[in-house]
C-alpha positions in Angstrom: 19.1 -3.5 7.2 18.2 -0.6 9.6 16.3 2.4 8.3 15.4 5.8 9.6 12.1 7.2 8.1 10.8 10.7 8.4 7.4 11.7 6.8 6.1 15.3 7.3 2.7 16.3 6.0 1.4 19.8 6.1 -2.3 20.5 5.8 -3.6 24.1 5.3 -7.1 25.6 4.9 -8.0 28.9 3.3 -10.0 29.8 6.4 -10.2 28.1 9.8 -12.4 24.9 10.0 -14.0 23.4 13.1 -14.4 20.1 14.8 -11.8 18.4 12.7 -11.3 14.7 13.0 -8.6 12.7 11.3 -7.4 9.2 10.8 -3.7 8.8 10.6 -2.3 5.6 9.2 1.5 6.3 9.4 2.6 3.9 12.2 4.2 0.7 11.0 2.1 -2.4 11.7 4.8 -5.0 12.3 5.0 -8.6 10.9 7.6 -11.1 10.1 11.0 -9.6 9.2 10.2 -6.1 10.6 11.4 -4.9 14.1 10.4 -1.5 15.3 13.2 0.2 17.4 11.7 3.6 18.0 8.7 5.6 16.8 7.1 9.0 17.3 4.0 10.6 15.7 3.8 14.4 16.5 1.1 16.9 15.6 1.2 20.7 15.6 -1.1 21.9 17.0 -1.8 19.2 19.5 -5.2 17.4 19.2 -7.8 17.5 22.0 -7.9 13.7 22.0 -5.8 10.9 20.5 -6.8 7.2 20.2 -5.0 4.3 18.7 -6.9 1.5 16.9 -5.8 -1.7 15.1 -7.7 -3.2 12.2 -9.9 -4.2 10.8 -7.3 -4.9 8.3 -3.4 -5.1 8.7 -3.3 -1.3 9.8 -2.8 0.8 12.9 -5.0 4.0 12.8 -4.3 6.9 15.1 -7.6 8.9 15.5 -7.3 12.5 16.5 -9.9 15.2 17.4 -9.6 19.0 17.4 -12.1 21.1 19.3 -10.4 24.5 18.6 -10.7 26.0 14.9 -7.9 24.7 12.8 -6.2 26.5 9.9 -3.0 24.5 9.6 -1.7 21.1 10.7 1.7 19.5 10.6 2.0 15.8 11.1 5.5 14.3 11.6 6.0 10.5 11.6 9.5 9.3 12.5 10.6 5.8 13.2 13.7 3.6 13.1 13.0 0.0 11.9 15.1 -3.1 11.1 14.2 -5.3 8.2 15.6 -8.9 8.1 16.6 -10.4 4.7 13.9 -12.8 3.5 14.7 -15.7 1.0 13.2 -15.5 -2.4 9.9 -17.6 -2.5 10.2 -20.9 -4.1 7.7 -22.5 -6.4 4.2 -22.7 -4.9 0.8 -24.2 -5.7 -0.9 -24.0 -9.0 -3.6 -21.5 -9.4 -6.2 -24.2 -9.3 -4.8 -25.6 -6.1 -4.5 -22.1 -4.6 -8.1 -21.4 -5.3 -9.2 -24.6 -3.5 -7.1 -23.6 -0.5 -8.7 -20.2 -0.4 -12.2 -21.7 -0.4 -11.1 -24.1 2.4 -9.6 -21.3 4.5 -11.2 -20.8 8.0 -9.0 -17.9 9.1 -10.5 -14.6 10.1 -7.3 -12.8 11.2 -6.1 -9.5 9.6 -3.8 -11.5 7.4 -6.4 -14.1 6.3 -6.7 -14.5 2.5 -10.5 -14.4 2.1 -11.1 -10.7 2.7 -8.8 -9.9 -0.1 -10.5 -12.1 -2.7 -13.5 -9.9 -3.4 -14.1 -6.6 -5.0 -13.6 -3.5 -2.7 -14.4 0.2 -2.8 -11.8 1.1 -5.3 -10.5 -2.3 -6.6 -13.8 -3.3 -8.2 -14.3 -5.9 -11.0 -13.6 -4.7 -14.6 -14.2 -6.9 -17.6 -11.4 -5.3 -19.7 -8.9 -5.9 -16.8 -10.2 -9.5 -16.3 -9.8 -10.3 -20.1 -6.3 -8.7 -20.3 -5.1 -10.7 -17.3 -6.5 -14.1 -18.4 -3.5 -15.3 -20.5 -1.2 -14.9 -17.4 -3.4 -16.7 -14.9 -4.2 -20.1 -16.4 -5.3 -22.8 -13.9 -2.2 -24.9 -14.3 0.2 -22.1 -13.8 2.3 -21.9 -10.7 1.4 -18.9 -8.6 4.8 -17.1 -8.3 5.3 -17.5 -12.0 1.8 -16.3 -12.8 2.0 -13.2 -10.6 5.5 -12.4 -11.9 4.3 -12.6 -15.5 1.3 -10.4 -14.7 3.6 -7.9 -13.0 6.0 -7.9 -16.0 3.1 -7.2 -18.3 2.1 -4.3 -16.4 5.5 -2.8 -16.2 6.0 -3.4 -19.9 2.7 -2.1 -21.2 2.2 0.8 -18.8 4.0 4.1 -18.4 4.8 5.6 -15.0 3.4 9.1 -15.5 3.3 11.3 -12.3 0.6 14.0 -12.5 -1.6 12.3 -15.1 -3.8 10.5 -12.4 -4.7 11.3 -8.8 -5.9 9.4 -5.8 -9.4 9.7 -7.1 -8.7 8.3 -10.6 -10.6 5.0 -11.0 -8.2 2.2 -11.8 -10.4 1.4 -14.9 -9.4 4.8 -16.4 -5.7 4.3 -15.6 -5.8 0.9 -17.2 -7.5 2.3 -20.4 -5.0 5.1 -20.7 -2.1 2.6 -19.9 -0.4 5.1 -17.6 -0.3 6.2 -13.9 1.7 5.9 -10.7 2.3 3.2 -8.2 -1.3 3.5 -6.8 -2.7 2.8 -10.3 -0.3 -0.1 -11.1 -1.1 -1.6 -7.7 -4.9 -1.4 -8.1 -4.9 -2.8 -11.6 -2.8 -5.8 -10.6 -5.0 -6.4 -7.5 -8.2 -6.3 -9.7 -6.6 -8.7 -12.3 -5.6 -11.2 -9.6 -8.9 -11.1 -7.7 -10.9 -11.6 -10.9 -9.1 -14.9 -11.4 -9.6 -16.2 -7.9 -6.2 -15.0 -6.3 -6.3 -13.0 -3.0 -4.4 -9.7 -3.5 -3.9 -6.9 -1.1 -2.8 -3.2 -1.3 0.3 -2.4 0.8 1.5 1.1 1.6 5.0 1.9 2.7 8.3 3.4 1.8 11.4 2.6 -0.4 14.9 3.4 0.3 15.7 7.0 -0.8 19.5 6.7 -1.4 20.3 3.6 -3.4 23.6 1.6 -2.9 26.5 2.7 -5.0 26.1 1.8 -8.7 22.3 1.1 -8.3 19.5 3.1 -10.0 17.1 5.1 -7.8 13.8 3.2 -7.7 10.6 4.8 -8.6 8.5 5.7 -5.6 11.4 6.9 -3.3 10.9 10.3 -1.6 7.2 9.6 -1.3 5.0 6.9 0.1 5.0 3.8 -2.2 2.4 1.1 -3.0 2.8 -2.5 -4.0 0.8 -5.8 -4.1 0.9 -8.6 -1.6 -0.3 -11.9 -3.2 -1.5 -14.8 -1.1 0.5 -17.7 -2.6 -1.0 -20.6 -0.6 -0.8 -22.1 2.8 3.0 -22.8 2.6 4.3 -19.5 1.2 1.7 -17.1 2.6 1.9 -13.5 1.4 4.5 -12.5 -1.1 5.1 -9.0 -2.2 5.3 -7.8 -5.9 6.1 -4.3 -6.9 4.7 -3.7 -10.4 6.0 -0.2 -10.7 9.5 -1.4 -10.5 8.9 -4.9 -11.9 10.5 -6.7 -8.9 9.7 -8.8 -5.9 9.5 -6.8 -2.6 12.8 -6.9 -0.8 14.5 -5.6 2.3 14.4 -2.0 0.9 10.6 -2.0 1.1 9.2 -0.9 4.4 5.6 -1.9 4.9 3.3 0.4 6.9 -0.2 -1.1 6.3 -2.2 -3.6 4.2 -5.8 -3.4 3.1 -8.1 -4.2 0.3 -7.3 -1.0 -1.6 -6.0 2.5 -0.9 -9.3 3.5 0.8 -8.7 1.1 3.7 -5.2 2.5 4.5 -4.8 6.0 3.1 -2.1 7.9 5.2 -4.5 10.7 6.3 -8.2 11.1 5.9 -11.0 12.8 8.0 -13.7 15.3 8.3 -14.4 18.8 9.4 -17.0 21.5 9.5 -16.4 24.3 6.9 -16.1 24.9 3.3 -12.6 26.1 3.0 -10.3 24.5 0.3 -7.6 22.3 1.7 -4.1 21.8 0.4 -1.5 19.1 1.6 2.2 18.8 1.1 4.2 15.9 2.0 7.9 15.1 2.3 9.5 11.7 2.9 13.1 10.8 3.7 14.2 7.3 4.1 17.9 6.6 5.1 19.8 3.5 5.6 21.6 3.7 8.8 23.2 0.2 9.1 
């Protein structure tokens, strides 16, 4: 499948700010099954400097710097990408076997499992989430079945409720309230898996905006989406699970970046000098072109 993606973000300040610095994580970091055909990342006004960095996780960061005072900024990311169909994962290791494989792993690449095993800035350890997940993650359970059961429990017990949480809401509060958006679903599932010795990563990306005829529109279209990549052992590697839609990640999920949690791969963050309030609006269009 080939897709054309356009993501426009508009930042505005009540009064001009100075020495603004931004990290933009909107360029696809390619891996198996994804082929980038064209890409552009435009900023208005143009920055004084622009530098591309890769890592430390599976992410490409464009760092930009502005010397002139800044009152508005428009960031437009456009790219065309091809996604190859991937077969559904077959049965993998038991959780006990997988934990032993993680402990024996000697890989320090950006797709290594070990960095995604421990608590991170947002995806911390929470006793309530650990206890809730325990029945789905018994040692003898096969990993694909275990992750699928956990995902189904999240989808069944939690309500997708836009506007009731924000990017700063701790996952523990979303878990307690049993509602949230894709970011909350993803963080809770990550915390549950890591607490039981399963490496889990936060993936940001996009979903197809216009569904095929007769298919329902998926939650998360028309905006950036988030899901969980679960390390399923040496043979299967990373497998994507979308708890917001209760399904395995397929060829309508376009991955942009992967990190330990949202903080590692947030689309736009940065600093500036000034106390002006900031507002940001985003619009996303994903179109299937072949």
